N, C-alpha and C positions, 0 to 999 in steps of 0.2 A: 667730197670735196674736205673744204674749210672746217673745221667740229672746231676748236679751242673751249674748248666749256672746261679739259681736266678728261683724266682718265683713274687713274686710283688713291684711294682713300687710305688701307692702311695694311697694304700686300698687294707686289706685284702685276699679283695677278683677280683681283675682289672687282675692276672695272667697277666703279659704282658711280661710276660720270661716266660713262660711255657710253653711248650713242642708243647701244643693246637695250640698255639700262633705263632709257627713256623714252620708251612707246614705239623707236626703229627698229628695222626686220632685215636689216640688211646695213651692213656703212661698208666704203671705200675713201677714204682718202685722209688727209692730215688732220692726225688730234689734238698739234698745236697748233702753233699760230705758224709766219711764214716770214724774215728777221732778211737780215741782207747775210748770216749768217749762216745762211744756208747755201748759199751760190760759192760761199769763200774768196768772189774776187773782190768785193765793196766794201768801205770800212766797216767796224765794227757796228748795231746800229742797237744790241741787247746792254743797256743799262755802262753805253759807252763811257761816259764822265765818272761811275762809279768804278769804273775797268781800271780806266786810266788812277783814279785815284791808289787803288788798289797794288798796280802794277808799282808806280811811286814807292809804298810800303816796301813791298818785295824787292824792290832799287835799294831802296836806300835799307835795310836791314842784311843784303847779302853784304854791301859793303863795310858795314859797320863788323860783319865777322870776319871779310876779309881784314879788314885795320888790324882786329883786336889779334890774328894770329897773323901775319909778319909780325906787330908790336909785339906777340911772347917771343917767333922765332929770332928777332934780333932785337931781341932783349932791351929794347925801348922803354918800355914799361910794365908792367909785375900785372899781369891776370891770368889769373885759374882757369886749366881747361875745361872742369866741369862748369865755366861760367860759359862758352867761349860755346860748346856742345850743347848747354842748352838752347841760346842764342841763334844757336844752328838749326835747333829742330823746332822752335818756336817760330824761325821765319817758313822752315820747310811744310809744316802744317797751314802759314796762313795761306803762301801761294798755293798750295793744296784743295782750299776750303775753298776758294772764290774759282782758280781757273779749272776744277770741276767740273764747275759752272756754266764760265762761259767761254771757256777755250775751248769746250766739246760741245758746244748747241750745236752742229751739226750735225751733231753722231747721235746727241741725245734726244733733242727736237725734233730735226728734222727727216720726221719718218715719217711712211707711209703704214694703212694696216687694212686689210680685206678683216672684218666682221675683231673676234681677239686674235689676229695674228697679225705681228709685224711681217711686212711684205717688201718692205726696202726699208735700210737704215745703213749709213746715210740713202735720204732720198734722189734721187736722177731725176733733176728739172727740165733736162732738156726732152726726157720721156711722159712728163706731169704729165702735160695739156693732152697728146694723145689715151694717154692710158683714165688718164680722169673721163676724157666724152665718147672713150670704147663700153667702160662700166654704162656711163648712163645711156645708153644708147642700149646696151643688151638690158638693163634694165627693164626699160618703156617695154621692148621687145618679149621677154620672161615673165611683163605681165601686163600686156594689151588685153588679154580678153577678164581684166577682175579692176577692179578703181582699185587704182595708185595713187600714190602721196611720192611726189623722187623733190629731195629739195639738192637743190646742186650749187653747194658755196664752192665760186672758184675761185681761183688764187690769183687772176688774172689785178689789175693796177693796183695791185702791192707792193711795194717794196721786197724782193729786189728789182720787180720787173719781167720775170722770167718769158720770153717772148722766145719761140723758135723759129728756126730759120729763115723759114718761109717766109716773115712777115718782117724780119729787121730790116728796118731801111723805106719802110712806107710807108710811113706817115709822113707827113712835115711838118708834123709836133712832137718830133723827134720817139722815143724809143719808147714814152708815157705814150703819143698817139701809136703807132708799135702796139702795145699790149692791148688796146681799146680796137683795137681792128680783130685781131687777132679773136679778141674774147668775142667779139660782135658775129664773127665766123661760126664759132663754137658754138653761139647763140643760136644762129644761122642752119645750125648739122641735127642742133636737137628741134629745132622747131618742122623743119624737114621731115625727119622718124614720124614723128607728131602726123603729119598730113599723109606720109607713102599709109600710115599705119589704119589713116579710117578713121584716126582719133581727133580729129581739129576738133569738130563739132560738141565731142560731148570731152573738151577737156582744157580744168582753170586755168591760165598761166599767165603768173606776177613777177615782173621784173625790177630790182628794185637798187640801188646800194644801202649797206649799212649807212652811211657817211658821207661827208663832204669831202673834197681834195683835204690829201698829210699838208698841210704850205711848210712846213720842216725838212716833205721829205725833199732832199737834191744828192747832187753830186756835182762838186766846185757848181760853174755857170747855169748846171739844168736843174730843171722842174721835174721832179720824179712822183708829186704827191699831188697832179690834178692844179685844176683851175677852178675857184668857183666862183669868178664874176661881177655879181657885183654886192654879193652876200657878203655880209666880213668875218672876219674869222675860218677856223677846219677843223679835221678831225680832231678832235677829243681836248676841246677845249670847253664841253658843256651847256653852254646857251648861246653864243653867237649863230646867227642863220649859218655861215658859209658850214659850218661842222654839222648841220640839223638837215636843211633842208634839200630831200633829191629829190627828183622825179619816181612815181608809180609806172609801168604800164602793165597793160591788162587787156590781155587777147582772150575770149572765148564767140567764135562765131557762130551767130544764129540768139544771143543772149543777151550780150552786150552789146549796143549800138556804137559801129565804127567811127573813129574818127571826132568821140567825140572828149570833151578833155572838161575835168572838175579841177575847179580850181578851190578847191578844205579842204586842210590840213586834213592827218591820217597819220595811223603807227604801223612799224614793223609792228607790236606787239599786235594787231589788226586780222593777225596773218591768222595766229590759234586762234580765235574765235569764229573767220570763216568758213574757215580749213574741218573743222567741229557740225560750222553750218553745210557745208556743204557736202557733209557724208550723213547727214543724215540723225546726229548727237546736239545732245545739252552740254553747256559749259556747268562747271562744278557751281555747287550753288552756295560750296560751304566755306569760299575766299573770296575777295573783290579780285574780278578778274579786269583790267587794265583796258583790252583792245577791247573792241566792236568791230562784232560782223561790219566788211563790205560789201556785202553786194544789194540793199535797199540803195545806198548812194548810186554805187556802177548803173544799177537798172535806172536808177529816175525814180524813183518808188523812193526817195529824202530829200531833200534839200538839200538839208545842211550833213558836216561829216558827224557822229555820235560824241565828237569829244570836244567840249563843250571849256576848260581844260586840259591842258596836257605841261603836264613838269619835265622839266628838264634840267637831269642829274650830272654832275661831273664825280663818279666813283658812289660816294655816302654823300655827298653833297650836293644841297635843292642849290643849283645854281642864277637857275630863269621859270619864269610861267606863263606861257600864252594863256591867252583870254579872248576866244572866239567868239565875240559878245551876239548874240543872234537877231534881237533885235535890227541893231542898225546895222546888222555885217561886217561893221568894225573888226579886228583882229589885232589885240594888244596884250604885246610884250612885257615883262616886266623881270629886270636883271638886278640879283642878291648879288653879285661876285662875280666878276670876271678874272682871264687873266691879264697881268703885266705882259704886255709884249715886247719882247726886246729883239732890236731898239726897240725905244719907242717909238713913235705909224704905226712900227714895219709888217701890222698885221697878223703875228706871228709873233713864236719862240725861239726864234732864231738858234739865240748862245746855251738855249735848258733842249732844245731838242727835242723837248717834250714840255706843252702847257702842261702846270700843273693844276692842283686838284684845290688845293688849301695853302695855307704859309706861305712867306713874304712873297710867293709869287702872286697870289692872290690878291685883287681888290672888291672888299666890301662896300657896295653900297648904301648908307641910309640916309638918306631914303633911297630906295632903288629907281633905278634907270632903269623910266619909262617909256617905249617905245608903241608911234603908230605904225605897226609893222604894213595896216592898207595903204599908205600914204609914202610910207618912206620904208620898202625894205631893206635896205640896205645899212639901216638902221647908224642914220651916222646924225639924227639931227634927237638929243634925247630932250623932252620932254619935264616942265616943269608944272606944280601948281601957277609960275607968274607966266605961261605959254598957251597951259590947257586947261579950260573950265573943269572939264568931267578927270583934270589928277585926283585929289584928293578920291574923286564915288567910285572911280578905275582901281585904284591902292585900296582902299575899302575890301573892292568884290572879291578882287584876287587874294587879298589876308583873309579874308573866311576862307578862301577857298583852299588853305595852304594847313587851316586849322583841320578842314573837313578831313585834307588828303590823311597828314600824317596820323589819324586816327586809324587809320587802315594798316599798319603798316603792323608788319612783325617784326621785330628785332631775331638776326639772323645769324650766324659766323663771319665772321669780318672773314673774307677770301682772298682780302687782297690786302693781308697782314703780313709782315717783313718775315716768317713763319713759313705760311702757305705762298713763299713764293721764293725759297729759297733748295738751292737742291737736293733730293733724299734720294739716295740708291736703291734702296725697299723701295721703290715705288717707281722707280727706270722699269718703261717697255725693252724687254730684253729679247731680240731675236735665234739670240746663242745662249752660252752662257756668262753672263753679267764674270764684268766688265767686258768680254772680247763682244762686243754686238753688229755685227756686220754682215749684212745681207743687198742680195738683192732680186726680184721675184722673178728673173727669166734663169736665174743660179735657182731658186729654190723648186719649181716647172722639171726643171732639167732634172 
């Protein structure tokens, strides 16, 4: 499925970020992310406001060149051809520099790979669902006689919500509901294979989402990014519950009691130590591991999650801290920074399209906003020293936890820097002779 961790570092074929270079033995899926450009029918999603600005600059330069040419030919004003030609070349280079990144997103980024080979460029979203499912089913059957780890990162419930014709119009909740129903059907097919291959009682299954609904994802009046119920905020907002709080569903018949509900905060970072534990290994001891093994909590041998504190980041900026106070069972959360909703009170950043992590789009709080999530899960009523007797005690404990946490951090290169987010032709995966990168898996097989 979707990898979204990058592919290359210095050359088109070094594959330094590829799954096969990070512990996986087999990969089939999308190395980058899914955006509206992949479908080609929706409004551009990738840096839309930036694209609009670049396009305005291009039009302005083009208009200036035409004005100078007409003025020169009509002898309205004296101007050297060298100046006109230089301006035209600058305009062309400006256009090529940004359009190569954004105008060809579908061909550069919407691709499918099998191991190190690009099999579809651009990808055919109408066939992606069946191809992903077929690959996952084949993988299970191929490895049924030995231990295996299958990580299926579905492209579903993510804009542009690619949904096959069979499921379109089935849900009363529109396209998003159709997409959820198709995802549910895919998960059911995978569980059926596990059961038919007699792997049911020996297979630990964990189903979860990586974040809450994306509230800004809309098409006219239709909500394309899900709904977060009573929880404030959504995807990409750093600290609000709507972007963080998602359910986890586990299945392991004979080991985990059916129908059990555990209301304890855990993290997707817990997958790593849990898988290592299941495989009989040990996590590295030469670094801080933020995840905690889930089996004691799931099997009922531990009453509480291994996370007393959880640190919620937006990019590299710490936005909020959660404290699960063990002795009282209370869950507190302190917000150091929150996004500025646009329009005000809307609960999302509709005008920007995505909430920023820093700058003028963020409000910093001193003292921090404090909520008692046990009593106020929708984060509607911030507490203060006047309304909460424990305010100062809680904030002191959270401050100490942040200090201890920051001592464990190691500086790394900034992956979200402007340089790391511009298109580099020498790193572009390509199934043909660059820049003629067009191929389809069926044609390759033929």
